[in-house]
C-alpha positions in Angstrom: 129.9 -8.6 120.1 128.2 -9.1 123.5 125.2 -11.7 124.0 121.9 -10.3 124.8 120.5 -10.1 128.0 118.5 -13.1 129.2 115.4 -12.7 131.5 113.8 -15.1 132.9 109.6 -15.0 132.3 108.0 -13.2 134.7 105.1 -15.6 136.9 102.4 -13.7 134.5 103.9 -14.9 131.3 104.7 -18.8 133.1 101.2 -18.6 134.3 99.5 -18.2 130.9 101.5 -20.2 128.7 100.8 -23.2 131.6 97.0 -22.6 130.6 97.0 -21.9 127.1 98.3 -25.4 127.4 95.9 -26.8 129.5 93.4 -24.8 127.0 92.3 -23.1 130.6 91.9 -18.5 131.1 93.2 -18.3 134.5 91.3 -17.1 137.4 92.3 -14.1 140.0 91.2 -14.1 143.2 91.0 -10.4 144.9 91.2 -9.9 148.9 92.1 -7.2 151.1 95.0 -7.3 152.8 95.0 -7.4 156.8 90.7 -7.8 156.5 89.4 -8.3 159.5 92.7 -8.7 160.3 96.4 -10.3 160.1 96.0 -13.7 161.0 92.2 -14.1 159.2 94.1 -12.6 156.3 96.5 -14.9 155.4 94.0 -17.3 156.2 92.0 -16.2 153.5 95.0 -15.8 151.1 95.7 -19.3 151.6 92.1 -20.8 150.9 92.1 -18.8 147.6 96.1 -20.3 146.5 94.3 -23.9 147.9 91.4 -23.6 146.2 93.3 -22.8 142.7 93.5 -19.5 141.7 95.5 -18.9 138.9 97.1 -16.0 140.0 96.5 -13.8 143.5 94.8 -9.8 143.6 95.8 -7.9 146.9 94.4 -4.2 147.5 96.3 -2.5 150.4 93.8 -0.4 152.5 93.0 2.6 152.1 90.6 5.3 153.0 89.5 6.7 149.7 89.3 3.8 147.1 87.4 5.6 144.5 87.4 2.8 142.4 85.6 0.0 144.4 82.0 -0.2 145.1 81.0 -0.9 148.8 81.8 -4.6 149.7 85.7 -3.4 149.1 85.1 -0.6 150.5 83.9 -1.7 154.0 87.0 -4.5 153.6 89.5 -1.4 153.5 87.4 0.2 156.6 87.4 -2.8 158.8 91.7 -3.4 157.6 92.3 0.5 158.8 90.3 0.0 162.1 92.2 -3.0 163.0 95.7 -1.0 162.5 96.4 -2.4 158.8 98.6 -0.3 157.0 101.4 -0.1 154.2 104.2 -2.2 155.8 101.8 -4.7 157.6 100.0 -5.2 153.4 103.8 -5.9 152.6 104.6 -8.2 155.6 101.9 -10.4 154.4 102.8 -10.1 150.4 106.2 -11.4 151.7 104.3 -14.6 154.0 101.9 -15.9 150.9 105.0 -15.0 148.8 107.1 -18.0 150.7 104.5 -20.3 150.7 103.6 -20.3 147.3 106.6 -19.2 145.2 105.1 -19.4 141.9 102.0 -17.7 142.1 101.6 -14.0 140.8 100.9 -11.9 142.7 99.4 -8.1 142.5 98.9 -5.4 143.9 95.7 -3.4 143.7 96.1 0.3 145.0 95.9 4.4 144.7 98.4 7.2 144.0 98.0 8.6 147.2 100.1 5.9 149.2 102.7 5.4 146.4 102.9 9.0 147.0 103.1 8.8 150.6 105.9 6.8 150.8 107.7 8.1 147.7 106.9 5.9 144.3 110.3 5.0 143.9 110.7 3.4 147.4 106.9 2.1 147.3 107.5 -0.2 144.0 111.1 -1.5 145.4 109.4 -2.1 148.4 106.9 -4.2 146.9 109.4 -5.9 144.7 111.4 -6.9 147.8 108.4 -8.2 149.6 107.2 -10.6 146.5 104.6 -8.7 144.5 104.6 -9.4 140.4 103.0 -6.6 139.6 100.9 -3.2 140.9 97.9 -1.5 138.8 97.5 2.0 139.9 93.8 2.1 140.0 93.4 6.3 140.3 96.1 7.2 137.2 94.8 7.3 133.7 97.0 6.3 130.9 98.2 10.3 130.6 99.5 10.4 133.8 100.9 7.1 133.5 104.5 6.9 132.3 106.8 8.0 135.6 104.9 5.1 137.3 106.3 2.7 133.9 109.7 4.0 134.1 109.2 3.4 138.6 108.1 0.3 138.3 110.4 -0.9 135.5 113.4 0.2 137.1 112.1 -2.0 140.7 111.5 -4.9 138.5 107.3 -4.5 138.6 105.0 -4.9 136.3 103.0 -2.0 135.6 99.1 -3.1 135.1 97.1 -0.9 133.3 92.8 -1.0 132.9 91.2 -0.7 129.7 87.8 -0.2 128.6 85.1 -1.4 126.0 85.0 3.2 125.3 89.2 3.2 125.8 90.1 5.4 122.7 92.9 3.4 120.0 95.7 6.2 120.6 95.2 5.4 124.7 95.3 1.6 123.9 98.6 2.2 122.3 99.7 3.7 125.5 98.8 1.2 127.5 100.9 -1.0 125.2 104.0 0.6 125.5 103.9 1.4 129.2 102.1 -1.7 130.3 103.0 -5.6 131.5 102.1 -8.8 133.0 98.4 -8.6 131.9 95.7 -5.8 130.9 92.8 -5.1 133.6 89.8 -5.2 131.1 86.7 -3.5 133.2 83.7 -5.6 132.4 81.0 -2.7 132.8 81.3 1.1 133.6 81.0 2.3 137.3 82.9 0.3 140.6 83.6 -3.0 141.3 80.8 -4.9 142.6 78.6 -8.3 142.2 76.0 -8.6 139.8 73.2 -10.9 138.4 73.8 -10.4 135.1 77.3 -10.3 132.8 77.0 -7.9 129.5 80.0 -8.9 127.4 80.8 -6.6 124.0 84.5 -6.8 123.5 85.1 -8.4 120.7 86.7 -4.7 119.7 88.1 -4.1 122.8 90.2 -7.4 122.8 91.1 -7.1 119.3 92.4 -3.5 119.8 94.7 -4.6 122.6 96.2 -7.3 120.7 96.7 -5.2 117.4 98.6 -2.5 119.4 100.5 -5.5 121.5 98.8 -5.6 124.6 99.5 -7.6 127.5 96.9 -10.4 127.9 93.4 -9.4 128.6 91.9 -10.3 132.8 88.3 -9.4 132.8 87.1 -8.1 136.1 84.5 -5.6 137.6 81.2 -7.7 138.7 82.8 -11.0 138.1 80.5 -13.1 140.6 79.6 -16.6 139.5 80.7 -19.4 137.3 78.4 -18.7 134.7 80.1 -15.3 134.6 83.3 -16.6 134.7 82.3 -19.2 131.7 80.8 -16.1 129.3 84.1 -14.6 129.9 86.2 -17.1 128.6 83.7 -17.5 125.6 84.1 -13.7 124.8 88.1 -14.9 124.5 89.9 -13.4 127.5 93.2 -14.8 129.1 91.8 -14.6 132.3 89.4 -13.7 135.2 89.3 -11.7 138.6 87.2 -11.8 140.8 86.6 -9.7 144.3 83.7 -8.6 145.7 81.9 -12.4 146.0 85.0 -13.7 147.4 85.5 -10.5 149.8 81.6 -10.7 150.7 82.4 -14.2 152.3 84.9 -12.8 154.8 82.8 -12.1 157.6 80.6 -15.1 157.3 81.2 -18.3 159.8 83.9 -20.7 158.6 85.1 -18.2 155.6 88.1 -20.1 154.8 86.0 -22.5 153.7 83.7 -21.1 152.1 86.4 -18.8 149.7 88.4 -22.3 149.1 85.1 -23.6 148.3 84.1 -20.7 146.2 87.3 -20.4 144.4 87.5 -23.8 143.6 84.4 -23.1 141.8 85.1 -20.5 139.7 88.4 -21.6 138.7 86.5 -25.2 137.2 84.6 -22.9 135.1 87.7 -21.9 133.2 88.0 -24.7 131.2 87.8 -23.0 127.0 
């Protein structure tokens, strides 16, 4: 009788297990690749890792990022204006992977970019450069099945989005098709910073757990250590901050400021 295939744990699984032993949630840092230029972008990614980010999520510049607010839209525009393209984004990921071999790296992108390259090729190239996961922000669960197959063939985790109003049957679809983690939106609308964070996610987290979905990670509006503490208290496995980090990109001494901000946010993940 043949033995069952042994597959190594994904970087996400290893991360969540490691953090559980330390009684911490994960902190994920988001940056737009190539913003404002390749060299500075690489330095900012290193700053996130050096500041203690447990996972790094990266955007690929796109002309119509419908899920993103003005801060991240502006980052896309800056990167595109400086000539950043998909191949450049993959090169930045490969550099990050070479310098930080253990950290999970996820891509957040849009379906048009995959279609232009060919979905299967895009997924394979993303895996080859060192990415662990892909989240396609404008693909709903109803249309996700082929993307899950392409991701699985490439060896990527497909991350899917859930919200407090996501129906139970959709949560079941998310559980069946996704892996790595589940991106849970903290509020309705697009990405962006907020002064206050109002969370009512207990039913969503319970529904995801009942469905067997990957661990919930909260994003959209996570911009202060108090937000992180509130999210952790709500029961999430992790949080992702994007706009608050991207807003620092154009400031003087941006690399130092990003590293310090990430360190403050990570310190707030203790349970």
